[in-house]
Backbone bond lengths (Angstrom), bond angles and torsions (degrees), N, CA, C in turn:
res aa  C-N    CA-C-N  psi(-1)  N-CA   C-N-CA  omega(-1)  CA-C   N-CA-C  phi
1 M - - - 1.461 - - 1.531 108.41 -
2 L 1.320 115.78 135.71 1.461 120.48 179.12 1.518 110.45 -82.25
3 H 1.304 115.12 141.73 1.461 121.48 179.52 1.538 109.50 -67.29
4 P 1.319 118.86 136.50 1.468 121.99 -179.18 1.538 114.11 -55.04
5 E 1.335 117.15 -35.45 1.467 119.45 179.22 1.529 111.25 -67.36
6 L 1.326 116.99 -34.05 1.461 120.94 176.23 1.527 110.04 -65.68
7 L 1.317 116.13 -41.39 1.468 120.15 178.79 1.523 112.01 -61.43
8 E 1.315 116.78 -32.29 1.468 120.42 179.59 1.525 112.72 -67.54
9 I 1.335 117.29 -31.92 1.460 119.30 -176.23 1.529 113.45 -97.37
10 L 1.341 117.71 -21.73 1.459 119.77 179.16 1.528 110.50 -67.42
11 R 1.321 115.64 140.51 1.471 122.26 176.28 1.514 108.64 -136.38
12 C 1.294 116.61 153.50 1.462 122.20 174.88 1.530 107.79 -60.27
13 P 1.334 118.55 125.38 1.457 119.60 -178.22 1.532 113.38 -64.62
14 A 1.322 117.90 -23.21 1.465 120.60 178.57 1.528 111.83 -77.04
15 C 1.323 118.13 -24.49 1.467 122.34 -174.66 1.528 113.54 -109.84
16 A 1.318 117.50 -13.89 1.468 121.72 -170.90 1.521 113.17 -59.76
17 K 1.331 117.97 -36.04 1.469 118.93 -177.52 1.525 112.25 -68.04
18 E 1.322 117.63 -16.11 1.464 122.29 176.90 1.533 110.88 -97.73
19 N 1.336 116.57 12.65 1.464 122.54 -177.56 1.524 111.98 61.34
20 K 1.318 115.68 33.56 1.466 122.39 177.94 1.521 107.74 -123.43
21 G 1.291 116.50 -166.71 1.449 121.72 170.82 1.510 116.62 95.21
22 K 1.343 117.22 29.00 1.471 119.40 176.46 1.525 108.57 -61.48
23 L 1.325 115.03 136.55 1.456 121.03 -176.39 1.521 111.56 -107.08
24 T 1.313 114.93 141.81 1.456 122.85 175.22 1.522 107.62 -107.43
25 Y 1.330 116.52 134.27 1.455 122.73 179.90 1.520 107.71 -87.67
26 Y 1.333 117.07 124.41 1.458 121.78 -176.41 1.529 110.23 -117.71
27 K 1.294 116.58 116.69 1.467 124.92 175.54 1.529 113.26 48.21
28 E 1.316 116.47 36.44 1.467 123.28 178.21 1.524 111.94 53.33
29 S 1.338 118.01 23.52 1.462 121.34 -177.24 1.520 113.96 -132.64
30 W 1.322 117.62 -15.32 1.460 120.77 -175.28 1.525 110.75 -143.16
31 L 1.325 115.64 147.47 1.460 122.48 168.63 1.526 105.89 -113.62
32 I 1.311 116.43 124.93 1.457 121.87 -174.92 1.518 109.19 -116.74
33 C 1.333 116.47 125.81 1.461 121.52 179.48 1.520 109.45 -74.99
34 E 1.307 116.47 126.35 1.467 121.78 -179.97 1.524 111.97 -72.23
35 D 1.346 118.26 -17.47 1.459 120.80 -177.24 1.529 113.39 -95.84
36 C 1.329 117.74 -51.07 1.467 119.36 -174.38 1.532 113.34 -103.22
37 G 1.336 117.38 -16.20 1.461 120.80 178.31 1.520 114.85 87.02
38 R 1.333 117.87 2.67 1.460 118.34 175.74 1.522 109.00 -63.32
39 K 1.341 114.64 148.04 1.456 120.85 -178.12 1.520 108.17 -124.18
40 Y 1.328 115.36 120.46 1.458 122.01 -176.88 1.519 109.37 -106.09
41 P 1.346 117.57 123.21 1.464 119.75 179.76 1.520 111.26 -71.73
42 V 1.327 114.71 150.51 1.463 122.12 174.23 1.525 105.52 -114.49
43 V 1.338 115.76 113.87 1.461 121.74 -175.98 1.521 108.61 -115.53
44 D 1.326 116.46 121.78 1.470 121.80 -177.62 1.530 111.26 53.11
45 D 1.322 116.21 43.82 1.473 124.35 179.12 1.528 113.43 65.78
46 I 1.330 117.73 17.58 1.463 121.95 177.77 1.526 108.55 -118.31
47 P 1.342 117.73 117.48 1.466 119.42 178.63 1.527 110.80 -71.90
48 V 1.318 115.61 134.14 1.465 121.82 176.62 1.529 106.43 -92.84
49 M 1.328 115.80 91.24 1.466 122.18 -170.52 1.533 112.50 -96.74
50 L 1.320 116.55 47.71 1.463 121.80 175.86 1.523 107.92 -98.03
51 I 1.323 116.77 132.84 1.468 120.28 -178.37 1.526 110.51 -56.22
52 D 1.327 117.03 -43.00 1.469 120.03 179.69 1.522 111.88 -60.22
53 E 1.318 117.22 -38.65 1.462 120.39 179.30 1.530 110.71 -68.65
54 G 1.316 117.54 -43.73 1.459 120.84 178.11 1.517 112.78 -63.76
55 S 1.329 116.00 -33.65 1.467 121.13 -179.44 1.525 112.24 -70.07
56 K 1.326 117.69 -28.11 1.471 121.02 179.69 1.525 111.56 -60.07
57 W 1.319 116.38 -28.25 1.467 121.76 -172.33 1.527 112.55 -107.34
58 I 1.335 117.42 4.92 1.469 120.54 -172.13 1.533 112.22 -61.31
59 E 1.322 117.74 -33.28 1.475 121.20 -178.78 1.535 112.97 -87.69
60 T 1.326 117.49 -9.83 1.462 121.06 -178.41 1.522 109.88 -78.33
61 E 1.308 116.13 128.39 1.462 120.64 177.00 1.532 109.09 -66.39
62 V 1.315 116.35 145.27 1.466 121.89 -176.44 1.530 110.87 -54.42
63 E 1.300 118.32 -43.27 1.461 120.59 -177.17 1.535 112.19 -69.45
64 N 1.340 117.74 -12.31 1.462 121.23 179.06 1.534 112.93 -100.90
65 L 1.327 117.94 3.82 1.465 120.43 178.19 1.521 109.68 -69.62
66 Q 1.321 116.00 140.44 1.454 121.18 -179.86 1.520 110.55 -75.49
67 I 1.322 115.89 133.52 1.454 122.54 177.83 1.518 107.02 -121.31
68 P 1.299 120.69 116.01 1.472 128.41 -7.28 1.530 110.04 -72.18
69 P 1.335 115.45 161.42 1.470 119.83 -177.57 1.526 112.16 -62.80
70 V 1.324 114.25 143.33 1.458 121.65 172.81 1.524 105.44 -117.74
71 L 1.318 116.74 116.60 1.461 120.38 -176.57 1.518 109.70 -68.97
72 K 1.337 114.78 136.57 1.480 120.77 179.84 1.508 110.50 -80.82
């Protein structure tokens, strides 16, 4: 589980330079950008915050995300 203070400072790397990119924590397995919709997997309590990784899941509906995440 990610610490709440960490969640407050983490931002989507694709949106952060525009002062956007607030992330929502989903089922302790995903961080979802509220602005662009990229979805970043959290593996062993470590967020995989690579733009390419978040982009792989951008078209996947939230309810169809794998819990726990399986990296493509």
